[in-house]
C-alpha positions in Angstrom: -33.1 17.2 -17.1 -31.6 13.7 -17.6 -30.4 12.0 -14.4 -26.7 12.6 -13.7 -24.5 11.5 -10.9 -23.1 13.8 -8.2 -20.3 12.6 -5.8 -20.8 14.4 -2.5 -17.8 14.3 -0.1 -18.4 15.1 3.5 -21.1 14.7 6.1 -21.5 18.3 7.4 -24.9 20.0 7.8 -24.5 21.9 4.5 -23.6 18.7 2.7 -26.7 16.9 4.2 -29.0 19.7 3.0 -27.5 19.7 -0.4 -27.8 16.0 -0.8 -31.6 16.2 -0.1 -32.0 19.1 -2.6 -30.0 17.2 -5.3 -32.2 14.1 -5.0 -35.3 16.2 -5.2 -34.0 17.7 -8.5 -33.6 14.2 -9.9 -29.8 13.7 -9.5 -28.3 10.5 -8.4 -26.2 11.2 -5.3 -23.3 9.1 -4.1 -22.0 10.1 -0.6 -18.4 9.6 0.6 -17.6 10.3 4.2 -14.0 11.3 3.5 -11.5 11.8 0.6 -10.1 8.3 0.9 -13.6 6.7 0.3 -14.2 9.3 -2.4 -11.1 8.1 -4.4 -12.3 4.5 -4.4 -15.8 5.6 -5.6 -14.2 8.0 -8.1 -12.2 5.2 -9.7 -14.9 2.6 -9.6 -17.7 4.7 -11.2 -16.7 8.3 -12.3 -19.5 10.8 -11.5 -20.6 13.8 -13.6 -19.8 16.4 -10.9 -17.9 16.4 -7.6 -19.0 18.5 -4.6 -16.5 18.8 -1.7 -17.3 19.8 1.9 -13.7 20.6 3.0 -14.6 20.9 6.7 -16.1 17.4 6.9 -14.0 15.5 4.4 -11.0 14.4 6.5 -7.3 15.2 6.3 -6.9 14.5 2.6 -8.8 17.5 1.2 -5.8 19.3 -0.2 -4.3 16.1 -1.7 -7.7 15.2 -3.2 -8.0 18.5 -4.9 -4.5 18.2 -6.5 -5.2 14.6 -7.5 -8.5 15.4 -9.1 -7.1 18.3 -11.1 -4.2 16.1 -12.3 -6.2 13.0 -13.2 -9.6 14.4 -14.1 -9.1 18.0 -15.2 -12.4 18.1 -17.1 -14.5 16.9 -14.1 -16.3 19.9 -12.5 -15.7 20.3 -8.8 -17.5 22.6 -6.4 -16.8 23.3 -2.8 -19.2 24.2 0.0 -17.9 27.3 1.9 -17.1 27.0 5.6 -20.3 27.1 7.7 -22.5 26.7 4.6 -25.9 28.1 4.9 -29.1 27.2 3.0 -28.5 30.0 0.4 -24.9 28.7 -0.1 -26.3 25.3 -0.9 -28.8 26.8 -3.4 -26.0 28.7 -5.1 -23.9 25.5 -5.4 -27.0 23.6 -6.7 -27.5 26.2 -9.4 -23.9 25.9 -10.4 -24.2 22.1 -10.6 -27.2 22.2 -12.9 -25.4 24.6 -15.2 -22.3 22.4 -15.2 -24.3 19.2 -15.9 -25.7 20.6 -19.1 -22.2 20.9 -20.4 -21.1 17.6 -18.9 -24.0 15.6 -20.5 -22.8 16.3 -24.0 -19.3 15.1 -23.1 -20.7 12.0 -21.4 -22.5 11.0 -24.6 -19.4 11.5 -26.7 -17.3 9.6 -24.1 -19.8 6.7 -24.1 -19.6 6.4 -27.9 -15.8 6.5 -27.7 -15.7 3.9 -25.0 -18.0 1.6 -27.0 -15.7 1.9 -30.0 -12.7 1.2 -27.8 -14.3 -1.9 -26.3 -15.2 -3.1 -29.8 -11.6 -2.7 -31.0 -10.3 -4.5 -27.9 -12.7 -7.4 -28.5 -11.5 -7.6 -32.1 -7.9 -7.8 -30.9 -7.8 -9.0 -27.3 -4.1 -9.8 -27.3 -3.2 -6.1 -27.9 -1.4 -4.8 -24.7 -2.9 -1.9 -22.8 -0.4 1.0 -23.1 -2.5 3.5 -21.2 -0.3 5.6 -18.9 -0.5 4.6 -15.2 0.2 7.5 -12.9 -0.1 8.3 -9.2 0.1 11.3 -7.0 3.8 12.1 -6.2 5.1 13.7 -3.0 8.8 14.1 -2.5 10.2 10.6 -3.4 6.9 8.8 -2.7 4.3 7.9 -5.3 0.9 6.5 -4.7 -2.8 6.6 -5.5 -3.8 4.7 -2.4 -6.2 6.7 -0.1 -4.2 5.8 3.1 -1.0 7.0 1.4 -2.6 10.2 0.2 -3.6 11.0 3.8 0.0 10.3 4.8 1.2 12.8 2.1 -1.2 15.3 3.6 0.1 14.7 7.2 3.8 14.8 6.5 4.1 18.6 5.9 2.0 19.3 9.0 4.2 17.0 11.1 7.4 18.4 9.6 6.6 22.0 10.8 7.3 21.0 14.4 10.4 19.5 16.1 8.4 16.8 17.8 9.7 13.2 17.6 8.0 11.0 15.0 7.6 7.2 15.1 7.1 5.5 11.7 5.6 2.0 11.8 5.6 -0.3 8.8 6.8 -3.7 7.6 10.3 -4.1 6.2 10.6 -2.6 2.7 7.6 -0.3 2.9 9.7 2.9 2.6 10.1 4.2 6.1 13.4 5.9 5.4 11.7 7.7 2.4 9.1 9.1 4.8 11.7 10.2 7.3 13.7 11.9 4.5 10.5 13.6 3.3 9.8 14.9 6.8 13.3 16.3 7.0 13.1 18.1 3.6 9.7 19.6 4.5 11.0 20.9 7.9 12.8 24.1 8.9 15.9 21.8 9.3 16.0 21.0 5.5 19.3 22.8 5.1 20.8 20.8 8.0 22.2 17.2 7.8 20.1 14.0 7.7 21.7 11.0 9.2 20.4 7.4 9.3 21.4 4.7 11.8 20.2 1.1 11.5 20.0 0.1 15.1 19.4 -3.5 14.3 22.6 -3.9 12.2 25.1 -3.0 14.9 26.2 -4.6 18.1 25.5 -2.7 21.3 29.1 -1.4 21.6 29.3 -0.4 18.0 25.9 1.3 18.2 26.9 3.3 21.2 30.0 4.5 19.4 28.0 5.2 16.2 25.4 7.3 18.1 27.5 9.1 20.7 31.0 9.0 19.3 34.2 8.1 21.2 37.5 9.6 22.4 40.9 8.5 21.2 42.0 5.4 23.2 38.5 4.7 24.5 38.9 1.1 23.3 41.1 -1.1 21.2 41.2 0.4 17.7 40.1 3.9 18.7 43.1 5.6 17.2 41.4 9.0 17.0 38.4 10.9 18.4 35.2 10.3 16.5 32.0 12.3 16.6 28.8 10.4 16.8 25.6 10.8 14.7 24.0 13.0 17.4 26.7 15.5 17.0 27.0 15.1 13.2 23.2 15.6 12.9 23.3 18.9 14.9 20.6 21.3 13.6 19.3 18.5 11.4 17.5 15.2 11.6 18.6 11.8 13.0 16.7 8.8 11.7 16.8 5.8 14.1 15.7 2.7 12.0 14.6 -0.5 13.8 14.5 1.2 17.2 12.7 -1.9 18.7 15.9 -3.9 18.5 17.9 -1.7 20.9 19.0 -3.4 24.1 17.6 -2.3 27.5 21.0 -0.8 28.5 21.1 1.3 25.3 17.5 2.3 25.9 18.5 4.0 29.1 21.4 5.9 27.4 19.1 7.0 24.6 16.4 8.2 27.0 19.0 10.3 28.8 20.2 12.0 25.6 16.7 12.6 24.4 15.6 14.2 27.7 18.7 16.5 28.0 19.8 16.8 24.4 23.4 16.3 25.4 25.8 13.4 24.7 29.0 12.1 26.3 31.4 10.3 24.0 32.5 6.8 24.9 35.6 7.2 27.0 35.0 11.0 27.5 34.0 13.2 30.4 32.6 16.3 28.7 28.9 16.7 27.8 28.2 18.1 24.3 25.0 19.9 23.7 23.1 18.9 20.5 20.1 20.2 18.6 18.6 17.2 16.8 15.1 16.2 15.5 14.5 12.5 16.1 12.6 10.3 13.7 12.4 6.7 14.6 11.1 3.6 12.8 10.1 0.1 13.7 8.6 -2.9 11.9 7.2 -4.3 15.1 4.6 -2.9 17.4 6.4 -1.1 20.2 3.2 -1.2 22.3 3.6 -5.0 22.5 7.2 -4.7 23.4 6.3 -2.3 26.2 3.6 -4.7 27.5 6.2 -7.6 27.4 8.7 -5.5 29.3 11.4 -5.5 26.6 11.0 -1.8 25.7 11.0 1.0 28.2 7.7 2.7 28.5 9.2 6.2 29.2 11.4 5.9 26.0 8.3 4.8 24.1 6.4 7.9 25.0 9.4 10.1 24.3 9.8 8.9 20.7 6.1 8.3 20.0 4.7 11.9 20.1 3.4 11.5 16.5 3.0 8.1 14.9 2.7 7.5 11.1 1.7 4.1 9.8 2.8 2.8 6.4 0.5 0.2 4.8 2.2 -2.9 3.3 2.1 -3.1 -0.5 -0.4 -6.0 -0.5 -2.9 -3.5 1.1 -2.3 -0.9 -1.7 -2.5 -3.1 -4.8 -3.5 0.0 -6.9 0.1 1.2 -6.4 1.9 -2.0 -7.7 1.8 -1.1 -11.4 2.4 2.6 -10.7 5.6 1.8 -8.8 6.6 -1.0 -11.2 6.4 1.3 -14.2 8.3 4.1 -12.2 11.1 1.6 -11.4 11.1 0.2 -14.9 11.7 3.7 -16.4 14.5 4.6 -14.0 16.3 1.3 -14.3 15.9 1.0 -18.1 17.4 4.5 -18.4 20.3 3.7 -16.0 21.1 0.4 -17.6 20.6 1.6 -21.2 17.9 -1.0 -21.9 15.1 -0.4 -24.4 12.4 -1.7 -22.2 9.2 0.3 -22.5 6.6 -1.5 -20.3 5.0 -4.8 -19.3 2.8 -7.1 -21.3 -0.6 -8.1 -20.0 0.4 -11.4 -18.5 3.3 -9.8 -16.6 1.1 -6.9 -15.4 -1.5 -9.4 -14.1 1.2 -11.4 -12.2 2.5 -8.2 -10.6 -1.0 -7.2 -9.5 -1.8 -10.6 -8.0 1.5 -11.4 -6.2 1.3 -10.7 -2.4 4.7 -8.9 -2.2 5.9 -10.1 1.2 9.0 -8.0 0.7 6.9 -4.9 -0.1 8.2 -2.1 -2.3 11.8 -3.2 -1.9 11.0 -6.6 -3.3 9.1 -5.0 -6.2 12.0 -2.8 -7.1 14.3 -5.8 -7.0 12.0 -7.9 -9.3 11.6 -5.0 -11.8 15.4 -4.5 -12.0 15.9 -8.2 -12.6 13.2 -8.2 -15.3 14.6 -5.2 -17.1 18.0 -6.9 -17.3 16.6 -10.2 -18.5 14.0 -8.8 -21.0 14.7 -9.8 -24.6 12.2 -7.4 -26.2 10.6 -4.1 -25.6 8.1 -5.5 -23.1 8.7 -7.4 -19.8 7.0 -10.8 -20.1 6.1 -13.6 -17.7 9.3 -15.4 -18.4 11.3 -12.4 -17.1 9.7 -12.6 -13.7 11.1 -14.8 -10.9 10.0 -18.4 -10.6 8.4 -17.7 -7.1 5.9 -15.4 -8.8 4.9 -17.9 -11.4 4.4 -20.6 -8.7 2.1 -18.3 -6.6 0.1 -17.1 -9.7 -3.6 -18.2 -9.5 -4.2 -21.3 -11.6 -7.2 -21.4 -13.9 -9.9 -23.7 -12.7 -11.6 -25.7 -15.4 -15.3 -26.3 -15.0 -16.4 -29.8 -16.1 -18.7 -29.8 -19.1 -22.4 -29.7 -18.6 -25.6 -29.3 -20.6 -27.4 -26.0 -19.9 -30.7 -27.6 -20.9 -30.5 -29.9 -17.8 -32.1 -28.8 -14.5 -29.7 -27.3 -12.0 -30.2 -30.1 -9.5 -29.3 -32.7 -12.1 -26.2 -30.8 -13.1 -25.0 -30.3 -9.5 -25.6 -33.9 -8.6 -23.6 -35.2 -11.6 -20.8 -32.8 -11.0 -20.7 -33.6 -7.3 -20.5 -37.3 -8.1 -17.6 -36.8 -10.5 -15.7 -34.6 -8.0 -16.3 -37.2 -5.2 -15.0 -40.0 -7.4 -11.8 -38.1 -8.3 -11.2 -37.1 -4.7 -11.4 -40.7 -3.5 -9.1 -41.9 -6.2 -6.4 -39.3 -5.2 -6.8 -40.2 -1.5 -6.5 -43.9 -2.1 -3.5 -43.3 -4.4 -1.9 -41.2 -1.7 -2.2 -43.9 1.0 -1.6 -46.8 -1.5 -5.1 -48.3 -1.0 -4.8 -48.4 2.9 -8.5 -48.1 3.8 -8.1 -47.1 7.5 -5.7 -44.3 6.7 -7.7 -43.1 3.7 -10.9 -43.0 5.7 -9.3 -41.1 8.5 -7.8 -38.5 6.1 -11.2 -38.1 4.3 -13.1 -37.7 7.6 -15.1 -40.8 6.9 -15.6 -44.1 8.8 -14.2 -47.2 7.1 -17.6 -48.6 6.2 -18.8 -45.4 4.5 -15.5 -45.2 2.5 -16.0 -48.8 1.4 -19.6 -48.2 0.3 -18.6 -45.1 -1.7 -15.8 -47.0 -3.4 -18.3 -49.7 -4.4 -20.7 -47.0 -5.8 -17.9 -45.5 -7.8 -16.4 -48.8 -9.0 -13.1 -48.3 -7.2 -11.1 -51.3 -5.9 -8.4 -51.1 -3.2 -6.0 -53.4 -5.1 -5.8 -50.9 -7.9 -4.0 -48.4 -5.7 -1.5 -50.6 -4.0 
C-alpha cells in the first residue's frame, strides 16, 4: 500500500499502541498531544486520515469534531473508544486501511487540481484570492484559533454553574461578548443581563449604580432608584474593569457578594438578591493583590473560574476571518457594494500588530467600507498608521552567483559598511568624536575606515 499520513490526536495507552501498529504497516504518523496542536498540524499539512483519542485529547474534543466536520467533511475521522484495548486498536487499524484506499484516489485527483490551480495563479499572479474564509462560530464569537476553540468548549461547562467567573484579557478582546455568551448558555438565560463599567464611574456614582439610592439620599436624588444588583435579580451582572474599583468600594462589594443582599444609598433596609457575577479585568489582579491595591478576599470571591482571552496579535489566523465578518455586516448596514479585500489590503491586515485588538479591527474595517471606491477594499482605504507599520521590502544588492560565497559576502559587507559610515557622518555633520561614539568605534579606527572608503570629513559638514 502506498504510504499515507495519519494524524493521531492524544497520548493515551490505546493511541500509543495504535501509533506503533500504523508505523509497522507503512503509514506516516503525525502525533498531536491535544486538539489545539492538531488544528495547527491540520492546517499546515492536511493528513489522509484523522484518529482521535477523546480521553487524552484535552478540552477541545467536541469543538474539534464540529470544526472538522464543517471544514473537512470528506476527511475520514475515527475515534478510539474509552479504555481502548488491543483488539479495539486492531479494528480501528482495519478501518483506516479501508478508508485510505478510497482517500488515495481523491488525493491523486486533488494533487492534479492543485497543480492546475498553481499554474493558473502563476499565469495571473495579480488575480485576488476569493476563497471563502470561515471560522468556528459560538454565540457571537468567531475563531479558528486553538486557544479560542478551547474557550468555546469551556464556556458551556462554566455556564451550567452559578459560580463567579473572572475574564482576563486586554482592552478590545471581547470580554463582554464572553460574559454575554456565559449568560445565554446558563439557566439564567431568561433573566436580565446588566453591564457596569467600573472604570468609567466615580466612586459615588458607582455605588449608586450598583446598589441604588433612596429619594433625597444626595443632591439630585429626586426619586428612589434601584441599582444593578436589584435589576439583575435572577440574571447576570457583568462587572467590567473590576481592577479599577477603590479599596472602600471593594469592601462594600465583598459584603454584598458574601451575603447577596444590598442596602441602597441613604436607605436602611436590606434587599435580598439572586445574581450571578461575571467580572473582567485587563490587568492581572494577582499583581494588584501582591501590591496591596486589591483585597485578597475579594479576589478569591470573584476568581472561582478564570477565563483568559488571547490578544488578536496572538491569534493572527482570526484577523481575516473577523475582518470579512465585519465587512459583510457593515456593508449591508451602510448599503455599500463592498465584497472583500484585495491581496495588498489582506496582507496589511494580517501583518499589523493590532494594539487595539478586535475593537480596533472593527473600527478599521468600518472606515474602509465607507471609503472604498470599488468592490474591493484596497491599501489606500486603510489608515495611515497601518501603512507606516507595514514591513518594507529589503532590496539585496546585486551579486554574481558565479563568485565564491566568501568573495560575495566580503564585497557586500564592504558596501554596507561604507553606506553606514556615510549616514553616521551625515547625521553628526562630520564630527569624528561623536560619530565614532555612536558607531561604537574609537576615533582612530573610524579615521582609518574613512580613508579606506575614500570618505572625507569636510564632505559632511
